[in-house]
C-alpha positions in Angstrom: 101.0 120.0 211.8 102.4 116.5 212.3 102.7 114.4 209.5 103.5 110.5 209.8 105.5 108.4 206.8 106.0 105.0 206.6 109.1 103.7 205.5 111.9 101.2 206.6 114.7 101.0 208.5 117.3 102.7 206.0 115.6 106.2 206.2 118.7 108.4 207.3 116.0 110.4 210.1 115.0 107.0 211.1 118.7 106.2 211.8 119.4 109.1 213.8 116.8 108.7 215.8 117.5 105.8 217.1 121.2 106.8 217.7 119.2 109.7 220.4 117.3 106.4 221.6 120.4 104.0 222.1 121.6 106.9 224.0 119.0 107.5 226.1 118.7 103.3 226.7 122.3 103.0 227.4 122.0 105.4 230.7 118.7 103.7 231.8 119.3 100.2 231.1 123.0 100.8 232.6 125.0 97.5 233.0 122.3 95.7 230.6 122.7 97.8 227.9 124.6 95.5 225.8 122.3 93.0 226.2 119.5 94.8 225.0 121.1 95.9 222.2 122.0 93.1 220.9 118.2 92.2 219.8 117.8 95.7 218.4 119.6 96.1 215.6 117.4 98.2 212.7 118.7 95.9 210.2 116.2 95.2 207.4 113.3 96.6 209.4 110.4 96.6 206.6 107.9 98.6 209.0 109.0 101.8 209.9 106.7 105.0 211.1 108.3 108.6 210.9 106.8 111.7 212.6 107.8 115.2 211.8 106.8 118.4 212.3 107.7 121.1 210.1 109.6 119.1 208.2 111.8 118.3 211.4 111.8 114.7 212.5 110.5 114.3 216.1 109.2 110.9 216.6 109.7 106.9 215.4 108.7 103.4 215.7 108.8 100.0 213.9 107.4 96.4 214.1 109.0 93.1 212.7 107.2 89.9 212.3 107.1 87.6 215.7 105.5 85.0 214.5 102.6 84.1 211.4 100.3 86.4 213.6 102.1 88.8 215.9 104.7 91.4 215.6 106.9 92.8 217.7 106.4 96.8 218.6 110.2 97.8 218.2 112.6 101.3 218.5 109.7 103.6 219.7 110.7 107.0 220.5 110.1 110.7 220.4 112.1 113.8 221.3 112.0 114.5 225.0 111.3 118.2 224.2 108.0 116.3 221.8 106.6 114.1 224.4 103.1 114.7 226.1 101.3 115.6 222.6 100.2 112.3 221.5 102.8 112.0 219.2 103.9 108.5 220.4 100.4 107.1 220.6 99.6 108.2 217.0 102.6 106.1 215.8 101.6 103.3 217.6 98.2 103.8 216.1 99.8 104.0 212.5 102.1 100.4 213.4 99.2 98.5 214.7 97.5 99.6 211.6 100.0 98.7 209.2 100.1 94.9 210.5 96.3 94.8 210.9 96.2 95.3 207.3 98.9 92.9 206.5 96.7 90.6 208.4 98.1 90.4 211.9 96.5 89.9 215.0 98.3 91.0 217.7 101.4 92.9 219.1 103.5 92.1 221.7 106.6 94.1 222.8 109.1 94.3 225.7 110.0 97.6 227.9 112.3 97.8 230.7 111.0 98.0 234.3 112.9 101.5 234.4 111.4 103.2 231.7 108.4 104.2 233.6 107.4 106.6 231.6 106.9 103.5 228.3 105.4 101.4 230.6 102.8 103.5 232.0 102.2 104.5 227.9 101.5 101.2 226.5 99.3 100.6 229.6 97.3 103.5 228.7 97.5 102.2 224.8 95.8 98.9 226.1 98.5 96.8 226.2 98.2 94.1 228.9 101.4 92.2 230.6 101.8 88.6 229.3 104.9 86.6 230.5 108.3 87.4 229.7 109.2 85.8 226.0 112.3 84.9 224.3 115.5 85.8 225.5 113.9 88.3 227.6 112.4 85.5 229.9 116.2 86.0 231.8 116.1 89.5 232.6 114.4 91.4 235.6 114.2 94.6 234.5 112.1 93.2 231.5 108.1 93.4 231.2 106.4 91.8 228.3 103.2 93.3 226.9 101.0 92.2 224.1 97.4 93.6 222.7 95.0 92.2 220.1 94.6 93.8 217.3 90.9 94.8 215.3 90.7 93.3 212.5 91.3 95.8 209.7 88.6 95.2 207.1 90.2 95.7 203.7 88.5 96.8 200.5 
C-alpha cells in the first residue's frame, strides 16, 4: 500500500531521493547539467510530497512559488523499479491539490527534451506546452509546461 506524506525539503528521505534524481539527470543532461543544477537547490522548499510503500521512500516531488498565482513543480522523481504504477501521477495530483488549497491557480514546470518519459507523463497529466520562461529561455533542451488548477473549495 502506498502512503503520501506532505513535508518539506529538510526530510531525510527527500534529500536521499533527490541525490538519486541528480545522478540520473547528470547523465541525461550531459554538458548542460551544471546549468540546470544551479536552479534545482532544495534549500527551503516548504512544499514537498513523498510516496512510501511498506515504509520505503519510493518517489518525491515539490513545488515552490513562481509568482502570485502560480507554483513551479520541482524535483519529481520515482525510483526506476517503481515506475509505471501511477505513483508519480498521485504525487503530482497531491502537489496540485496542495497548491490549490493555498490559493494558487496554476502550475508551471520545466523539463528536458531528453527526459522523454517526463515529457510524455506531463502531457498525459494535461500539462500544455508554453513558451520557455526565465533562465530556460536560452536552453535548447528545455521544454516548459503549464496546467490550470481547479478551484479548491475550502470549508
